[in-house]
C-alpha positions in Angstrom: 170.8 109.3 98.7 174.1 110.3 96.7 177.3 108.8 97.3 179.8 109.6 96.2 180.7 111.0 92.9 180.6 108.7 90.1 182.1 110.2 87.5 184.0 113.5 85.5 183.3 114.6 82.2 186.3 115.5 80.0 184.7 116.6 76.6 187.2 116.9 72.9 187.1 117.8 70.1 188.4 114.2 68.9 188.0 110.8 71.1 191.4 109.4 69.7 193.4 112.6 70.7 191.8 112.4 74.3 192.4 108.6 74.2 196.2 108.9 73.4 196.1 111.8 75.6 195.2 110.2 78.9 197.0 106.8 77.9 200.3 109.4 77.9 199.7 110.0 81.0 199.7 106.6 82.7 196.0 105.7 82.9 194.5 102.9 81.6 191.7 104.2 78.9 189.2 101.8 77.5 186.1 101.9 75.0 183.0 102.8 76.5 180.5 102.2 73.6 177.8 104.3 71.6 174.9 106.7 72.9 172.0 106.2 70.9 172.0 110.8 70.8 175.3 111.7 69.3 178.4 110.9 71.1 180.7 108.4 72.7 183.0 107.7 75.2 186.3 106.1 76.5 186.6 106.0 80.0 189.3 105.3 82.5 187.9 103.8 86.4 189.0 103.6 89.9 189.2 101.1 92.3 187.2 103.4 94.4 184.2 102.8 92.5 184.7 106.2 90.2 185.5 106.8 86.5 186.6 109.4 83.9 183.7 110.3 81.0 185.8 111.0 78.6 183.4 112.4 75.6 183.2 113.3 71.8 180.6 113.4 69.0 180.9 110.8 66.3 177.7 113.2 64.0 177.1 116.3 64.2 174.4 117.2 67.9 173.1 120.4 68.5 170.8 119.0 71.1 173.1 117.2 73.2 173.2 119.2 76.3 177.4 119.4 76.2 177.8 119.8 72.1 177.5 123.8 72.9 179.9 123.7 76.3 181.9 121.3 73.8 182.2 124.0 71.2 182.1 127.9 73.5 185.1 126.0 75.8 186.9 124.2 73.3 187.4 121.0 75.7 188.0 120.5 79.1 186.6 119.6 82.2 183.0 120.7 81.5 180.5 118.5 84.0 180.8 115.8 86.7 177.9 113.2 88.3 177.0 112.3 91.2 175.7 108.3 91.9 172.6 107.1 94.1 170.2 105.0 94.8 167.4 107.0 95.8 166.7 108.9 92.2 163.4 109.9 93.0 164.4 111.7 96.0 167.0 113.4 95.1 165.7 114.7 92.0 163.3 116.3 93.8 165.6 118.3 96.9 167.5 119.7 94.0 164.8 121.1 92.2 163.2 122.3 95.9 166.5 123.9 95.8 165.7 126.1 93.3 168.4 124.5 90.7 167.6 124.4 86.5 167.7 120.8 86.6 165.6 118.9 83.7 162.8 116.2 83.6 164.3 112.4 85.0 165.1 110.7 81.5 166.7 106.8 80.9 169.3 107.1 79.1 172.2 104.2 77.4 174.5 103.7 75.8 175.9 100.1 74.0 179.8 98.9 75.0 181.4 97.2 72.3 180.7 93.8 73.3 177.0 94.8 72.4 175.7 94.7 76.0 173.4 97.7 76.3 173.9 99.5 79.9 170.7 101.6 80.7 170.5 104.2 84.0 168.2 107.3 84.8 169.4 110.2 84.9 168.7 114.3 84.6 170.7 117.5 83.5 171.1 120.5 85.4 171.1 123.7 83.0 171.6 127.3 82.8 174.0 129.0 85.2 174.1 125.8 87.8 175.5 123.7 85.3 178.8 122.8 86.1 178.4 123.6 89.2 175.8 121.4 90.4 175.9 117.7 89.7 173.8 115.4 87.4 172.8 112.2 89.6 172.8 109.1 88.2 170.7 105.7 89.0 171.1 102.4 87.2 169.2 100.3 85.5 171.3 97.8 84.7 173.5 96.6 86.9 176.5 99.3 87.6 178.6 97.0 87.4 177.8 96.8 84.0 178.6 100.8 83.3 182.0 100.3 85.1 185.5 100.1 83.5 187.2 96.8 84.8 190.8 97.7 84.7 191.4 99.9 87.5 195.2 99.2 87.7 197.4 102.1 86.1 200.8 103.4 85.6 200.4 106.1 87.2 198.9 104.2 90.6 196.0 106.8 90.4 193.7 104.9 92.8 190.1 107.1 92.7 189.1 110.7 92.2 190.1 112.8 96.1 188.7 116.0 95.2 186.9 118.3 92.9 187.5 122.0 93.2 185.1 124.8 91.3 185.9 127.9 90.9 182.9 130.5 91.5 182.2 134.0 92.7 179.2 132.7 95.0 180.9 129.8 96.8 177.1 130.2 98.9 175.3 129.7 96.4 176.4 126.4 95.3 177.9 125.2 98.5 174.6 125.7 100.4 172.8 124.0 97.5 174.6 120.6 97.9 174.4 121.1 101.9 170.9 121.2 101.1 171.1 118.0 99.4 173.6 115.3 100.8 172.5 116.8 104.9 177.2 117.6 105.0 177.8 121.0 106.2 179.9 122.7 105.0 183.5 123.2 106.1 186.0 126.4 105.8 188.5 125.9 102.7 191.4 127.5 102.0 194.3 127.4 98.9 196.6 129.9 99.2 198.2 128.8 96.2 194.8 130.0 94.6 194.9 132.8 96.6 191.2 131.5 97.7 189.0 130.3 100.5 185.6 128.5 100.2 183.6 125.7 101.8 184.6 121.9 101.7 181.5 119.3 101.6 182.3 115.7 101.7 180.3 113.5 99.9 180.6 109.3 100.6 184.7 108.9 99.9 185.0 112.6 97.9 185.3 115.8 98.6 183.4 119.1 96.6 185.5 122.2 97.2 183.6 125.4 96.1 186.4 128.7 95.9 186.5 132.1 95.3 189.3 134.3 95.4 190.0 136.9 97.8 191.0 139.6 95.5 191.5 140.5 92.0 194.9 138.6 91.6 195.8 134.9 91.3 195.0 131.9 89.7 191.3 131.2 90.5 190.4 135.3 90.0 192.2 135.2 86.6 190.4 132.1 85.3 187.2 133.9 86.3 187.5 136.2 84.9 188.2 134.9 81.4 186.2 132.2 82.1 182.3 131.1 83.1 182.5 129.2 86.4 183.3 125.6 86.0 184.6 122.6 87.2 188.8 123.7 88.4 190.5 121.1 89.2 190.3 117.5 89.8 192.6 115.8 92.4 193.5 111.7 92.3 194.0 109.7 95.3 197.7 107.6 94.1 200.0 105.5 94.9 202.3 106.6 93.4 204.7 110.0 92.5 203.0 112.5 93.2 202.2 114.8 90.2 200.7 118.2 88.5 199.7 119.3 84.8 198.0 121.9 83.3 195.1 121.8 81.1 198.1 122.6 77.4 199.0 118.8 79.0 195.6 117.4 79.5 193.1 118.7 77.0 191.8 121.4 79.8 192.1 120.0 82.7 193.9 121.3 86.1 195.4 117.8 87.4 197.1 116.6 90.7 198.4 113.4 91.9 198.5 113.3 95.7 199.6 110.3 97.6 197.7 109.1 99.8 198.1 105.8 102.6 194.6 105.5 102.1 194.3 103.2 99.1 191.0 101.2 100.4 188.3 100.8 96.8 184.1 100.8 97.6 182.5 99.0 96.3 180.5 99.1 92.9 
């Protein structure tokens, strides 16, 4: 069963610059480690059990699924992952919806302390990528993969919502509804001049939006870019804030004050 957002992936040409940027926004960033396929990362962990993966490459890796995306889009929020406690069943459910999804593969990375974290996951490809998540189940204990530091100067405690830009809400939200057994509820965003469907998966929300016309921020995004994750909203016990892509390295961010700051077990 899918239990919620595991992590979001922010790709950058320079990992060091990405770390500096996110620390400057008040997030606690820790080293993640090296993958054996050319990438390495740093992590921003949250009390709700989700995290941000800041990812770059320590060597050229054209076979890596995010290598081309990084160079096409110039970085930013390029993918997201949902956690599952039954990856084989959920993988089959995703494929049954016609999603272009790879076979299950074992992945891993070596932490700076030498511990080797292992997991099983898959990759979503084609025009599904970035709108339908890849999924992950741990081989080593999940707590070993997560950042231990979850306190942040800006008060963020977790992810509230991911918003996606698409011209076909029914297609993508329908897949997620079928896979998670969660019905989509109507959603509107007057500021974006958009409407769509929102699903609550565990402690998190997935929101699929399409423009209600040819004008507005979401319409401009779809006209200029491949549809992709558009915005992330975080819960915070601190000050409500907003940052644009120029301030975050390619991601629209909202910090929303919430009185519900309870942490989910990891």
